[in-house]
All heavy atoms as a GROMACS GRO file, in nm:
protein
  606
    1MET      N    1   0.076  -0.121   0.002
    1MET     CA    2   0.002  -0.003   0.002
    1MET      C    3   0.085   0.124   0.004
    1MET      O    4   0.054   0.223  -0.054
    1MET     CB    5  -0.088  -0.002   0.127
    1MET     CG    6  -0.228  -0.030   0.092
    1MET     SD    7  -0.335   0.020   0.213
    1MET     CE    8  -0.435  -0.116   0.223
    2ALA      N    9   0.203   0.116   0.062
    2ALA     CA   10   0.286   0.240   0.076
    2ALA      C   11   0.327   0.283  -0.073
    2ALA      O   12   0.342   0.401  -0.097
    2ALA     CB   13   0.398   0.216   0.158
    3ASP      N   14   0.352   0.183  -0.153
    3ASP     CA   15   0.387   0.217  -0.294
    3ASP      C   16   0.282   0.290  -0.364
    3ASP      O   17   0.316   0.384  -0.439
    3ASP     CB   18   0.423   0.090  -0.369
    3ASP     CG   19   0.555   0.019  -0.321
    3ASP    OD1   20   0.643   0.103  -0.271
    3ASP    OD2   21   0.576  -0.096  -0.354
    4SER      N   22   0.162   0.261  -0.356
    4SER     CA   23   0.056   0.330  -0.421
    4SER      C   24   0.033   0.473  -0.370
    4SER      O   25   0.010   0.563  -0.441
    4SER     CB   26  -0.080   0.242  -0.419
    4SER     OG   27  -0.127   0.244  -0.277
    5GLU      N   28   0.044   0.487  -0.240
    5GLU     CA   29   0.035   0.625  -0.180
    5GLU      C   30   0.152   0.706  -0.223
    5GLU      O   31   0.148   0.813  -0.261
    5GLU     CB   32   0.039   0.623  -0.024
    5GLU     CG   33  -0.079   0.557   0.038
    5GLU     CD   34  -0.072   0.539   0.186
    5GLU    OE1   35   0.010   0.591   0.242
    5GLU    OE2   36  -0.157   0.457   0.237
    6HIS      N   37   0.271   0.659  -0.241
    6HIS     CA   38   0.391   0.717  -0.278
    6HIS      C   39   0.382   0.766  -0.425
    6HIS      O   40   0.406   0.874  -0.466
    6HIS     CB   41   0.521   0.640  -0.262
    6HIS     CG   42   0.649   0.694  -0.297
    6HIS    ND1   43   0.702   0.802  -0.227
    6HIS    CD2   44   0.730   0.676  -0.412
    6HIS    CE1   45   0.804   0.839  -0.294
    6HIS    NE2   46   0.825   0.770  -0.392
    7SER      N   47   0.338   0.672  -0.501
    7SER     CA   48   0.315   0.697  -0.648
    7SER      C   49   0.216   0.808  -0.663
    7SER      O   50   0.230   0.896  -0.761
    7SER     CB   51   0.270   0.569  -0.710
    7SER     OG   52   0.191   0.595  -0.818
    8SER      N   53   0.111   0.813  -0.593
    8SER     CA   54   0.013   0.916  -0.612
    8SER      C   55   0.066   1.049  -0.574
    8SER      O   56   0.050   1.154  -0.652
    8SER     CB   57  -0.111   0.891  -0.511
    8SER     OG   58  -0.193   0.992  -0.512
    9SER      N   59   0.145   1.071  -0.472
    9SER     CA   60   0.211   1.187  -0.439
    9SER      C   61   0.315   1.233  -0.541
    9SER      O   62   0.316   1.348  -0.573
    9SER     CB   63   0.278   1.194  -0.303
    9SER     OG   64   0.378   1.097  -0.299
   10ASP      N   65   0.383   1.140  -0.609
   10ASP     CA   66   0.479   1.168  -0.708
   10ASP      C   67   0.399   1.225  -0.830
   10ASP      O   68   0.450   1.318  -0.890
   10ASP     CB   69   0.548   1.040  -0.750
   10ASP     CG   70   0.654   1.010  -0.657
   10ASP    OD1   71   0.695   1.080  -0.573
   10ASP    OD2   72   0.712   0.896  -0.671
   11GLU      N   73   0.289   1.171  -0.869
   11GLU     CA   74   0.211   1.216  -0.979
   11GLU      C   75   0.164   1.359  -0.950
   11GLU      O   76   0.162   1.448  -1.033
   11GLU     CB   77   0.087   1.122  -1.009
   11GLU     CG   78   0.131   0.992  -1.065
   11GLU     CD   79   0.016   0.904  -1.071
   11GLU    OE1   80  -0.106   0.946  -1.054
   11GLU    OE2   81   0.032   0.783  -1.095
   12THR      N   82   0.113   1.385  -0.836
   12THR     CA   83   0.077   1.529  -0.793
   12THR      C   84   0.193   1.616  -0.803
   12THR      O   85   0.167   1.732  -0.855
   12THR     CB   86   0.020   1.534  -0.654
   12THR    OG1   87  -0.085   1.430  -0.636
   12THR    CG2   88  -0.033   1.665  -0.608
   13PHE      N   89   0.304   1.580  -0.757
   13PHE     CA   90   0.420   1.673  -0.778
   13PHE      C   91   0.455   1.697  -0.912
   13PHE      O   92   0.480   1.811  -0.959
   13PHE     CB   93   0.546   1.604  -0.706
   13PHE     CG   94   0.668   1.678  -0.726
   13PHE    CD1   95   0.698   1.802  -0.656
   13PHE    CD2   96   0.763   1.638  -0.806
   13PHE    CE1   97   0.809   1.872  -0.674
   13PHE    CE2   98   0.883   1.708  -0.832
   13PHE     CZ   99   0.908   1.824  -0.763
   14VAL      N  100   0.450   1.596  -1.000
   14VAL     CA  101   0.480   1.617  -1.145
   14VAL      C  102   0.382   1.703  -1.211
   14VAL      O  103   0.412   1.804  -1.277
   14VAL     CB  104   0.496   1.470  -1.220
   14VAL    CG1  105   0.498   1.500  -1.370
   14VAL    CG2  106   0.611   1.400  -1.163
   15TYR      N  107   0.254   1.683  -1.180
   15TYR     CA  108   0.147   1.756  -1.229
   15TYR      C  109   0.158   1.917  -1.185
   15TYR      O  110   0.157   2.002  -1.273
   15TYR     CB  111   0.010   1.708  -1.183
   15TYR     CG  112  -0.123   1.803  -1.239
   15TYR    CD1  113  -0.146   1.792  -1.364
   15TYR    CD2  114  -0.175   1.882  -1.152
   15TYR    CE1  115  -0.258   1.872  -1.408
   15TYR    CE2  116  -0.282   1.965  -1.190
   15TYR     CZ  117  -0.314   1.957  -1.323
   15TYR     OH  118  -0.418   2.029  -1.367
   16SER      N  119   0.198   1.930  -1.062
   16SER     CA  120   0.210   2.070  -1.005
   16SER      C  121   0.334   2.138  -1.077
   16SER      O  122   0.327   2.252  -1.117
   16SER     CB  123   0.238   2.072  -0.859
   16SER     OG  124   0.124   2.017  -0.798
   17ARG      N  125   0.433   2.067  -1.093
   17ARG     CA  126   0.559   2.119  -1.165
   17ARG      C  127   0.534   2.153  -1.307
   17ARG      O  128   0.572   2.258  -1.353
   17ARG     CB  129   0.669   2.013  -1.155
   17ARG     CG  130   0.804   2.078  -1.195
   17ARG     CD  131   0.920   1.987  -1.175
   17ARG     NE  132   0.903   1.866  -1.266
   17ARG     CZ  133   0.936   1.744  -1.230
   17ARG    NH1  134   0.982   1.716  -1.116
   17ARG    NH2  135   0.918   1.646  -1.314
   18GLU      N  136   0.453   2.071  -1.380
   18GLU     CA  137   0.419   2.104  -1.518
   18GLU      C  138   0.322   2.226  -1.525
   18GLU      O  139   0.345   2.306  -1.612
   18GLU     CB  140   0.346   1.978  -1.577
   18GLU     CG  141   0.437   1.861  -1.610
   18GLU     CD  142   0.358   1.740  -1.654
   18GLU    OE1  143   0.225   1.743  -1.655
   18GLU    OE2  144   0.423   1.636  -1.680
   19GLU      N  145   0.230   2.236  -1.432
   19GLU     CA  146   0.145   2.356  -1.426
   19GLU      C  147   0.242   2.480  -1.404
   19GLU      O  148   0.211   2.581  -1.478
   19GLU     CB  149   0.033   2.344  -1.327
   19GLU     CG  150  -0.074   2.251  -1.364
   19GLU     CD  151  -0.136   2.279  -1.497
   19GLU    OE1  152  -0.187   2.404  -1.507
   19GLU    OE2  153  -0.165   2.198  -1.585
   20THR      N  154   0.321   2.475  -1.312
   20THR     CA  155   0.408   2.596  -1.284
   20THR      C  156   0.492   2.629  -1.400
   20THR      O  157   0.502   2.748  -1.443
   20THR     CB  158   0.502   2.567  -1.163
   20THR    OG1  159   0.420   2.528  -1.053
   20THR    CG2  160   0.588   2.683  -1.128
   21SER      N  161   0.545   2.531  -1.470
   21SER     CA  162   0.614   2.558  -1.589
   21SER      C  163   0.537   2.619  -1.698
   21SER      O  164   0.581   2.709  -1.773
   21SER     CB  165   0.673   2.425  -1.637
   21SER     OG  166   0.749   2.440  -1.756
   22LYS      N  167   0.419   2.572  -1.725
   22LYS     CA  168   0.324   2.628  -1.825
   22LYS      C  169   0.302   2.777  -1.787
   22LYS      O  170   0.293   2.861  -1.880
   22LYS     CB  171   0.191   2.548  -1.829
   22LYS     CG  172   0.212   2.422  -1.897
   22LYS     CD  173   0.085   2.348  -1.904
   22LYS     CE  174   0.094   2.205  -1.954
   22LYS     NZ  175  -0.021   2.127  -1.956
   23GLU      N  176   0.269   2.800  -1.657
   23GLU     CA  177   0.232   2.944  -1.619
   23GLU      C  178   0.354   3.038  -1.638
   23GLU      O  179   0.336   3.139  -1.686
   23GLU     CB  180   0.190   2.945  -1.463
   23GLU     CG  181   0.058   2.875  -1.438
   23GLU     CD  182   0.027   2.855  -1.303
   23GLU    OE1  183   0.101   2.908  -1.216
   23GLU    OE2  184  -0.074   2.791  -1.269
   24SER      N  185   0.480   2.991  -1.607
   24SER     CA  186   0.587   3.077  -1.615
   24SER      C  187   0.614   3.103  -1.764
   24SER      O  188   0.660   3.214  -1.805
   24SER     CB  189   0.716   3.016  -1.554
   24SER     OG  190   0.752   2.898  -1.624
   25LYS      N  191   0.585   3.005  -1.867
   25LYS     CA  192   0.606   3.038  -1.997
   25LYS      C  193   0.504   3.135  -2.051
   25LYS      O  194   0.546   3.209  -2.136
   25LYS     CB  195   0.587   2.901  -2.075
   25LYS     CG  196   0.710   2.816  -2.076
   25LYS     CD  197   0.682   2.702  -2.183
   25LYS     CE  198   0.820   2.626  -2.196
   25LYS     NZ  199   0.826   2.539  -2.315
   26LEU      N  200   0.392   3.146  -1.996
   26LEU     CA  201   0.290   3.240  -2.043
   26LEU      C  202   0.311   3.378  -1.966
   26LEU      O  203   0.244   3.466  -1.999
   26LEU     CB  204   0.150   3.186  -2.014
   26LEU     CG  205   0.113   3.082  -2.117
   26LEU    CD1  206  -0.036   3.040  -2.083
   26LEU    CD2  207   0.120   3.129  -2.262
   27ALA      N  208   0.405   3.390  -1.876
   27ALA     CA  209   0.442   3.514  -1.814
   27ALA      C  210   0.526   3.589  -1.899
   27ALA      O  211   0.642   3.554  -1.914
   27ALA     CB  212   0.493   3.494  -1.670
   28PHE      N  213   0.477   3.688  -1.965
   28PHE     CA  214   0.551   3.773  -2.065
   28PHE      C  215   0.602   3.900  -1.991
   28PHE      O  216   0.530   3.961  -1.906
   28PHE     CB  217   0.464   3.806  -2.183
   28PHE     CG  218   0.447   3.691  -2.278
   28PHE    CD1  219   0.374   3.588  -2.239
   28PHE    CD2  220   0.507   3.703  -2.407
   28PHE    CE1  221   0.362   3.487  -2.336
   28PHE    CE2  222   0.480   3.599  -2.489
   28PHE     CZ  223   0.414   3.489  -2.458
   29SER      N  224   0.710   3.951  -2.025
   29SER     CA  225   0.763   4.066  -1.967
   29SER      C  226   0.688   4.194  -2.030
   29SER      O  227   0.620   4.175  -2.128
   29SER     CB  228   0.917   4.092  -1.996
   29SER     OG  229   0.933   4.122  -2.133
   30GLU      N  230   0.710   4.301  -1.968
   30GLU     CA  231   0.640   4.422  -2.021
   30GLU      C  232   0.690   4.456  -2.164
   30GLU      O  233   0.616   4.495  -2.249
   30GLU     CB  234   0.668   4.539  -1.922
   30GLU     CG  235   0.577   4.660  -1.951
   30GLU     CD  236   0.605   4.763  -1.845
   30GLU    OE1  237   0.616   4.732  -1.723
   30GLU    OE2  238   0.611   4.883  -1.878
   31ASP      N  239   0.826   4.436  -2.179
   31ASP     CA  240   0.872   4.463  -2.311
   31ASP      C  241   0.817   4.374  -2.407
   31ASP      O  242   0.793   4.403  -2.531
   31ASP     CB  243   1.035   4.451  -2.314
   31ASP     CG  244   1.094   4.564  -2.235
   31ASP    OD1  245   1.029   4.672  -2.215
   31ASP    OD2  246   1.213   4.551  -2.198
   32GLU      N  247   0.804   4.245  -2.385
   32GLU     CA  248   0.750   4.145  -2.474
   32GLU      C  249   0.604   4.178  -2.512
   32GLU      O  250   0.557   4.175  -2.624
   32GLU     CB  251   0.757   4.009  -2.422
   32GLU     CG  252   0.896   3.948  -2.411
   32GLU     CD  253   0.902   3.807  -2.348
   32GLU    OE1  254   0.833   3.791  -2.243
   32GLU    OE2  255   0.972   3.719  -2.388
   33GLU      N  256   0.522   4.214  -2.410
   33GLU     CA  257   0.384   4.249  -2.424
   33GLU      C  258   0.376   4.378  -2.517
   33GLU      O  259   0.303   4.376  -2.616
   33GLU     CB  260   0.331   4.279  -2.290
   33GLU     CG  261   0.176   4.307  -2.298
   33GLU     CD  262   0.114   4.320  -2.164
   33GLU    OE1  263   0.176   4.292  -2.063
   33GLU    OE2  264  -0.008   4.367  -2.165
   34THR      N  265   0.464   4.478  -2.495
   34THR     CA  266   0.458   4.592  -2.579
   34THR      C  267   0.490   4.556  -2.721
   34THR      O  268   0.427   4.608  -2.811
   34THR     CB  269   0.562   4.697  -2.529
   34THR    OG1  270   0.516   4.729  -2.391
   34THR    CG2  271   0.563   4.818  -2.612
   35LEU      N  272   0.596   4.473  -2.746
   35LEU     CA  273   0.629   4.429  -2.876
   35LEU      C  274   0.514   4.348  -2.944
   35LEU      O  275   0.479   4.371  -3.065
   35LEU     CB  276   0.761   4.347  -2.869
   35LEU     CG  277   0.820   4.310  -3.012
   35LEU    CD1  278   0.833   4.428  -3.095
   35LEU    CD2  279   0.952   4.236  -2.986
   36ILE      N  280   0.446   4.262  -2.864
   36ILE     CA  281   0.342   4.180  -2.924
   36ILE      C  282   0.228   4.278  -2.976
   36ILE      O  283   0.180   4.256  -3.082
   36ILE     CB  284   0.294   4.073  -2.821
   36ILE    CG1  285   0.397   3.973  -2.798
   36ILE    CG2  286   0.159   4.015  -2.869
   36ILE    CD1  287   0.365   3.878  -2.686
   37ILE      N  288   0.184   4.366  -2.888
   37ILE     CA  289   0.090   4.466  -2.924
   37ILE      C  290   0.119   4.532  -3.052
   37ILE      O  291   0.042   4.554  -3.138
   37ILE     CB  292   0.054   4.554  -2.809
   37ILE    CG1  293  -0.006   4.488  -2.691
   37ILE    CG2  294  -0.035   4.675  -2.854
   37ILE    CD1  295  -0.017   4.558  -2.559
   38ARG      N  296   0.254   4.592  -3.057
   38ARG     CA  297   0.289   4.668  -3.177
   38ARG      C  298   0.289   4.586  -3.295
   38ARG      O  299   0.240   4.633  -3.401
   38ARG     CB  300   0.430   4.740  -3.148
   38ARG     CG  301   0.423   4.842  -3.040
   38ARG     CD  302   0.559   4.896  -3.008
   38ARG     NE  303   0.625   4.952  -3.127
   38ARG     CZ  304   0.757   4.962  -3.137
   38ARG    NH1  305   0.838   4.938  -3.047
   38ARG    NH2  306   0.800   5.022  -3.255
   39MET      N  307   0.347   4.474  -3.282
   39MET     CA  308   0.358   4.381  -3.398
   39MET      C  309   0.213   4.329  -3.454
   39MET      O  310   0.185   4.333  -3.567
   39MET     CB  311   0.435   4.259  -3.368
   39MET     CG  312   0.584   4.285  -3.351
   39MET     SD  313   0.662   4.331  -3.508
   39MET     CE  314   0.646   4.198  -3.611
   40PHE      N  315   0.124   4.310  -3.351
   40PHE     CA  316  -0.012   4.272  -3.389
   40PHE      C  317  -0.074   4.389  -3.469
   40PHE      O  318  -0.151   4.356  -3.570
   40PHE     CB  319  -0.088   4.240  -3.258
   40PHE     CG  320  -0.231   4.201  -3.287
   40PHE    CD1  321  -0.261   4.065  -3.329
   40PHE    CD2  322  -0.344   4.279  -3.288
   40PHE    CE1  323  -0.391   4.021  -3.355
   40PHE    CE2  324  -0.472   4.250  -3.322
   40PHE     CZ  325  -0.500   4.114  -3.352
   41ASN      N  326  -0.063   4.509  -3.424
   41ASN     CA  327  -0.118   4.620  -3.490
   41ASN      C  328  -0.060   4.627  -3.634
   41ASN      O  329  -0.128   4.678  -3.722
   41ASN     CB  330  -0.100   4.747  -3.416
   41ASN     CG  331  -0.177   4.754  -3.295
   41ASN    OD1  332  -0.294   4.697  -3.295
   41ASN    ND2  333  -0.135   4.817  -3.189
   42LEU      N  334   0.074   4.586  -3.660
   42LEU     CA  335   0.126   4.591  -3.782
   42LEU      C  336   0.092   4.483  -3.877
   42LEU      O  337   0.057   4.494  -4.002
   42LEU     CB  338   0.278   4.599  -3.767
   42LEU     CG  339   0.335   4.731  -3.722
   42LEU    CD1  340   0.488   4.712  -3.698
   42LEU    CD2  341   0.310   4.840  -3.831
   43VAL      N  342   0.088   4.361  -3.827
   43VAL     CA  343   0.080   4.241  -3.906
   43VAL      C  344  -0.039   4.145  -3.873
   43VAL      O  345  -0.069   4.045  -3.944
   43VAL     CB  346   0.211   4.146  -3.899
   43VAL    CG1  347   0.325   4.226  -3.950
   43VAL    CG2  348   0.227   4.097  -3.761
   44GLY      N  349  -0.118   4.183  -3.778
   44GLY     CA  350  -0.232   4.106  -3.737
   44GLY      C  351  -0.194   3.974  -3.668
   44GLY      O  352  -0.099   3.968  -3.599
   45GLU      N  353  -0.269   3.869  -3.702
   45GLU     CA  354  -0.251   3.744  -3.637
   45GLU      C  355  -0.152   3.646  -3.703
   45GLU      O  356  -0.167   3.530  -3.710
   45GLU     CB  357  -0.397   3.670  -3.631
   45GLU     CG  358  -0.493   3.750  -3.540
   45GLU     CD  359  -0.619   3.660  -3.532
   45GLU    OE1  360  -0.637   3.563  -3.603
   45GLU    OE2  361  -0.714   3.711  -3.458
   46ARG      N  362  -0.047   3.711  -3.740
   46ARG     CA  363   0.058   3.629  -3.806
   46ARG      C  364   0.169   3.604  -3.683
   46ARG      O  365   0.273   3.660  -3.667
   46ARG     CB  366   0.130   3.715  -3.908
   46ARG     CG  367   0.032   3.725  -4.033
   46ARG     CD  368   0.076   3.808  -4.140
   46ARG     NE  369   0.193   3.756  -4.201
   46ARG     CZ  370   0.277   3.814  -4.290
   46ARG    NH1  371   0.249   3.939  -4.326
   46ARG    NH2  372   0.373   3.753  -4.351
   47TRP      N  373   0.124   3.506  -3.607
   47TRP     CA  374   0.182   3.477  -3.485
   47TRP      C  375   0.335   3.433  -3.510
   47TRP      O  376   0.424   3.467  -3.417
   47TRP     CB  377   0.116   3.368  -3.406
   47TRP     CG  378  -0.029   3.405  -3.381
   47TRP    CD1  379  -0.146   3.344  -3.432
   47TRP    CD2  380  -0.080   3.519  -3.316
   47TRP    NE1  381  -0.261   3.408  -3.385
   47TRP    CE2  382  -0.220   3.514  -3.316
   47TRP    CE3  383  -0.023   3.620  -3.247
   47TRP    CZ2  384  -0.300   3.612  -3.258
   47TRP    CZ3  385  -0.098   3.715  -3.182
   47TRP    CH2  386  -0.233   3.715  -3.191
   48SER      N  387   0.356   3.353  -3.605
   48SER     CA  388   0.498   3.307  -3.630
   48SER      C  389   0.589   3.425  -3.670
   48SER      O  390   0.702   3.430  -3.622
   48SER     CB  391   0.511   3.203  -3.740
   48SER     OG  392   0.451   3.261  -3.871
   49LEU      N  393   0.539   3.534  -3.734
   49LEU     CA  394   0.624   3.652  -3.756
   49LEU      C  395   0.643   3.723  -3.638
   49LEU      O  396   0.754   3.780  -3.609
   49LEU     CB  397   0.532   3.730  -3.863
   49LEU     CG  398   0.609   3.852  -3.926
   49LEU    CD1  399   0.722   3.803  -4.019
   49LEU    CD2  400   0.517   3.930  -4.005
   50ILE      N  401   0.545   3.738  -3.552
   50ILE     CA  402   0.570   3.797  -3.417
   50ILE      C  403   0.662   3.726  -3.338
   50ILE      O  404   0.755   3.781  -3.283
   50ILE     CB  405   0.429   3.824  -3.354
   50ILE    CG1  406   0.332   3.906  -3.427
   50ILE    CG2  407   0.452   3.874  -3.204
   50ILE    CD1  408   0.188   3.919  -3.382
   51ALA      N  409   0.649   3.592  -3.329
   51ALA     CA  410   0.746   3.509  -3.254
   51ALA      C  411   0.877   3.524  -3.297
   51ALA      O  412   0.980   3.508  -3.226
   51ALA     CB  413   0.705   3.355  -3.255
   52GLY      N  414   0.903   3.540  -3.431
   52GLY     CA  415   1.033   3.568  -3.488
   52GLY      C  416   1.112   3.683  -3.430
   52GLY      O  417   1.234   3.691  -3.432
   53ARG      N  418   1.042   3.776  -3.360
   53ARG     CA  419   1.094   3.896  -3.308
   53ARG      C  420   1.121   3.894  -3.155
   53ARG      O  421   1.180   3.974  -3.084
   53ARG     CB  422   1.002   4.015  -3.326
   53ARG     CG  423   0.979   4.048  -3.465
   53ARG     CD  424   1.102   4.120  -3.527
   53ARG     NE  425   1.074   4.173  -3.653
   53ARG     CZ  426   1.159   4.247  -3.720
   53ARG    NH1  427   1.277   4.281  -3.664
   53ARG    NH2  428   1.138   4.286  -3.837
   54ILE      N  429   1.066   3.770  -3.100
   54ILE     CA  430   1.089   3.756  -2.960
   54ILE      C  431   1.161   3.620  -2.936
   54ILE      O  432   1.106   3.509  -2.944
   54ILE     CB  433   0.941   3.750  -2.886
   54ILE    CG1  434   0.870   3.881  -2.921
   54ILE    CG2  435   0.966   3.734  -2.737
   54ILE    CD1  436   0.729   3.876  -2.877
   55PRO      N  437   1.286   3.633  -2.900
   55PRO     CA  438   1.368   3.506  -2.873
   55PRO      C  439   1.312   3.419  -2.770
   55PRO      O  440   1.258   3.471  -2.659
   55PRO     CB  441   1.506   3.567  -2.832
   55PRO     CG  442   1.503   3.705  -2.874
   55PRO     CD  443   1.364   3.758  -2.877
   56GLY      N  444   1.305   3.280  -2.794
   56GLY     CA  445   1.262   3.191  -2.696
   56GLY      C  446   1.110   3.179  -2.701
   56GLY      O  447   1.065   3.095  -2.604
   57ARG      N  448   1.040   3.242  -2.783
   57ARG     CA  449   0.894   3.230  -2.773
   57ARG      C  450   0.846   3.164  -2.905
   57ARG      O  451   0.895   3.184  -3.006
   57ARG     CB  452   0.820   3.370  -2.758
   57ARG     CG  453   0.855   3.444  -2.632
   57ARG     CD  454   0.784   3.376  -2.520
   57ARG     NE  455   0.813   3.456  -2.401
   57ARG     CZ  456   0.759   3.427  -2.274
   57ARG    NH1  457   0.690   3.307  -2.259
   57ARG    NH2  458   0.783   3.507  -2.177
   58THR      N  459   0.734   3.084  -2.888
   58THR     CA  460   0.683   3.021  -3.008
   58THR      C  461   0.563   3.086  -3.055
   58THR      O  462   0.495   3.171  -2.969
   58THR     CB  463   0.650   2.871  -2.983
   58THR    OG1  464   0.538   2.868  -2.880
   58THR    CG2  465   0.764   2.799  -2.932
   59ALA      N  466   0.520   3.065  -3.169
   59ALA     CA  467   0.400   3.130  -3.226
   59ALA      C  468   0.277   3.087  -3.139
   59ALA      O  469   0.185   3.159  -3.106
   59ALA     CB  470   0.379   3.092  -3.371
   60GLU      N  471   0.280   2.956  -3.095
   60GLU     CA  472   0.166   2.905  -3.012
   60GLU      C  473   0.156   2.984  -2.880
   60GLU      O  474   0.048   3.007  -2.830
   60GLU     CB  475   0.176   2.761  -2.991
   60GLU     CG  476   0.164   2.677  -3.127
   60GLU     CD  477   0.280   2.666  -3.210
   60GLU    OE1  478   0.399   2.701  -3.164
   60GLU    OE2  479   0.268   2.641  -3.327
   61GLU      N  480   0.281   3.006  -2.819
   61GLU     CA  481   0.268   3.073  -2.691
   61GLU      C  482   0.209   3.224  -2.703
   61GLU      O  483   0.135   3.254  -2.621
   61GLU     CB  484   0.411   3.082  -2.636
   61GLU     CG  485   0.467   2.957  -2.582
   61GLU     CD  486   0.614   2.975  -2.538
   61GLU    OE1  487   0.694   3.040  -2.610
   61GLU    OE2  488   0.645   2.914  -2.429
   62ILE      N  489   0.260   3.276  -2.805
   62ILE     CA  490   0.213   3.422  -2.832
   62ILE      C  491   0.069   3.422  -2.859
   62ILE      O  492  -0.007   3.500  -2.802
   62ILE     CB  493   0.301   3.486  -2.940
   62ILE    CG1  494   0.443   3.501  -2.890
   62ILE    CG2  495   0.236   3.617  -2.982
   62ILE    CD1  496   0.533   3.543  -2.992
   63GLU      N  497   0.020   3.332  -2.940
   63GLU     CA  498  -0.124   3.322  -2.980
   63GLU      C  499  -0.207   3.297  -2.849
   63GLU      O  500  -0.310   3.367  -2.830
   63GLU     CB  501  -0.156   3.222  -3.084
   63GLU     CG  502  -0.292   3.218  -3.122
   63GLU     CD  503  -0.325   3.116  -3.228
   63GLU    OE1  504  -0.237   3.035  -3.270
   63GLU    OE2  505  -0.437   3.118  -3.283
   64LYS      N  506  -0.169   3.207  -2.774
   64LYS     CA  507  -0.238   3.174  -2.658
   64LYS      C  508  -0.241   3.285  -2.565
   64LYS      O  509  -0.344   3.326  -2.494
   64LYS     CB  510  -0.176   3.051  -2.582
   64LYS     CG  511  -0.258   3.010  -2.466
   64LYS     CD  512  -0.200   2.878  -2.412
   64LYS     CE  513  -0.280   2.831  -2.283
   64LYS     NZ  514  -0.236   2.702  -2.231
   65TYR      N  515  -0.123   3.359  -2.547
   65TYR     CA  516  -0.122   3.485  -2.454
   65TYR      C  517  -0.214   3.580  -2.503
   65TYR      O  518  -0.284   3.638  -2.419
   65TYR     CB  519   0.036   3.522  -2.462
   65TYR     CG  520   0.055   3.651  -2.377
   65TYR    CD1  521   0.056   3.652  -2.235
   65TYR    CD2  522   0.052   3.784  -2.440
   65TYR    CE1  523   0.062   3.767  -2.174
   65TYR    CE2  524   0.076   3.893  -2.377
   65TYR     CZ  525   0.078   3.891  -2.239
   65TYR     OH  526   0.088   4.008  -2.174
   66TRP      N  527  -0.210   3.606  -2.635
   66TRP     CA  528  -0.288   3.713  -2.684
   66TRP      C  529  -0.445   3.679  -2.666
   66TRP      O  530  -0.516   3.759  -2.623
   66TRP     CB  531  -0.266   3.719  -2.843
   66TRP     CG  532  -0.359   3.834  -2.899
   66TRP    CD1  533  -0.473   3.819  -2.966
   66TRP    CD2  534  -0.323   3.969  -2.911
   66TRP    NE1  535  -0.518   3.940  -3.001
   66TRP    CE2  536  -0.425   4.044  -2.970
   66TRP    CE3  537  -0.214   4.045  -2.856
   66TRP    CZ2  538  -0.426   4.167  -2.986
   66TRP    CZ3  539  -0.211   4.182  -2.879
   66TRP    CH2  540  -0.323   4.250  -2.944
   67ASN      N  541  -0.477   3.552  -2.696
   67ASN     CA  542  -0.620   3.511  -2.680
   67ASN      C  543  -0.664   3.517  -2.538
   67ASN      O  544  -0.787   3.544  -2.514
   67ASN     CB  545  -0.634   3.370  -2.738
   67ASN     CG  546  -0.634   3.376  -2.893
   67ASN    OD1  547  -0.661   3.480  -2.949
   67ASN    ND2  548  -0.608   3.262  -2.948
   68THR      N  549  -0.572   3.490  -2.437
   68THR     CA  550  -0.613   3.500  -2.298
   68THR      C  551  -0.614   3.638  -2.244
   68THR      O  552  -0.700   3.665  -2.158
   68THR     CB  553  -0.528   3.411  -2.215
   68THR    OG1  554  -0.391   3.459  -2.221
   68THR    CG2  555  -0.541   3.263  -2.231
   69ARG      N  556  -0.538   3.735  -2.304
   69ARG     CA  557  -0.526   3.860  -2.262
   69ARG      C  558  -0.620   3.960  -2.326
   69ARG      O  559  -0.686   4.049  -2.271
   69ARG     CB  560  -0.375   3.917  -2.274
   69ARG     CG  561  -0.284   3.892  -2.169
   69ARG     CD  562  -0.314   3.942  -2.040
   69ARG     NE  563  -0.291   4.073  -2.014
   69ARG     CZ  564  -0.189   4.119  -1.937
   69ARG    NH1  565  -0.118   4.036  -1.870
   69ARG    NH2  566  -0.175   4.252  -1.919
   70TYR      N  567  -0.626   3.950  -2.460
   70TYR     CA  568  -0.685   4.050  -2.545
   70TYR      C  569  -0.804   4.016  -2.631
   70TYR      O  570  -0.873   4.090  -2.688
   70TYR     CB  571  -0.575   4.120  -2.634
   70TYR     CG  572  -0.470   4.182  -2.556
   70TYR    CD1  573  -0.348   4.117  -2.545
   70TYR    CD2  574  -0.487   4.294  -2.488
   70TYR    CE1  575  -0.240   4.176  -2.467
   70TYR    CE2  576  -0.386   4.357  -2.413
   70TYR     CZ  577  -0.262   4.286  -2.398
   70TYR     OH  578  -0.168   4.347  -2.336
   71SER      N  579  -0.823   3.889  -2.642
   71SER     CA  580  -0.937   3.833  -2.719
   71SER      C  581  -1.069   3.869  -2.665
   71SER      O  582  -1.088   3.853  -2.541
   71SER     CB  583  -0.926   3.684  -2.733
   71SER     OG  584  -1.032   3.642  -2.820
   72THR      N  585  -1.153   3.910  -2.752
   72THR     CA  586  -1.301   3.945  -2.699
   72THR      C  587  -1.389   3.850  -2.782
   72THR      O  588  -1.412   3.858  -2.891
   72THR     CB  589  -1.328   4.088  -2.739
   72THR    OG1  590  -1.322   4.108  -2.872
   72THR    CG2  591  -1.259   4.183  -2.655
   73SER      N  592  -1.432   3.750  -2.697
   73SER     CA  593  -1.517   3.652  -2.757
   73SER      C  594  -1.660   3.688  -2.722
   73SER      O  595  -1.724   3.631  -2.630
   73SER     CB  596  -1.482   3.511  -2.717
   73SER     OG  597  -1.486   3.502  -2.568
   74GLU      N  598  -1.729   3.785  -2.800
   74GLU     CA  599  -1.864   3.822  -2.766
   74GLU      C  600  -1.952   3.780  -2.884
   74GLU      O  601  -1.923   3.770  -2.984
   74GLU     CB  602  -1.860   3.975  -2.754
   74GLU     CG  603  -1.788   4.027  -2.638
   74GLU     CD  604  -1.784   4.186  -2.640
   74GLU    OE1  605  -1.873   4.250  -2.693
   74GLU    OE2  606  -1.693   4.233  -2.573
   0.00000   0.00000   0.00000
């Protein structure tokens, strides 16, 4: 029984660590946010083009960030 309890806590730890990692990836600096807004105003939803201007960011991260921050789904 001890093994199953230990395994369960390990899974919770892994899940928590993954969630923290995802949250930190979506934490954009003020400079990144300003650049995303400026680029969006210039090129629209061309996420890969915007990502090319921000080292270490993917088009998917930027699109997800934009949609969670600025998307209006009315």
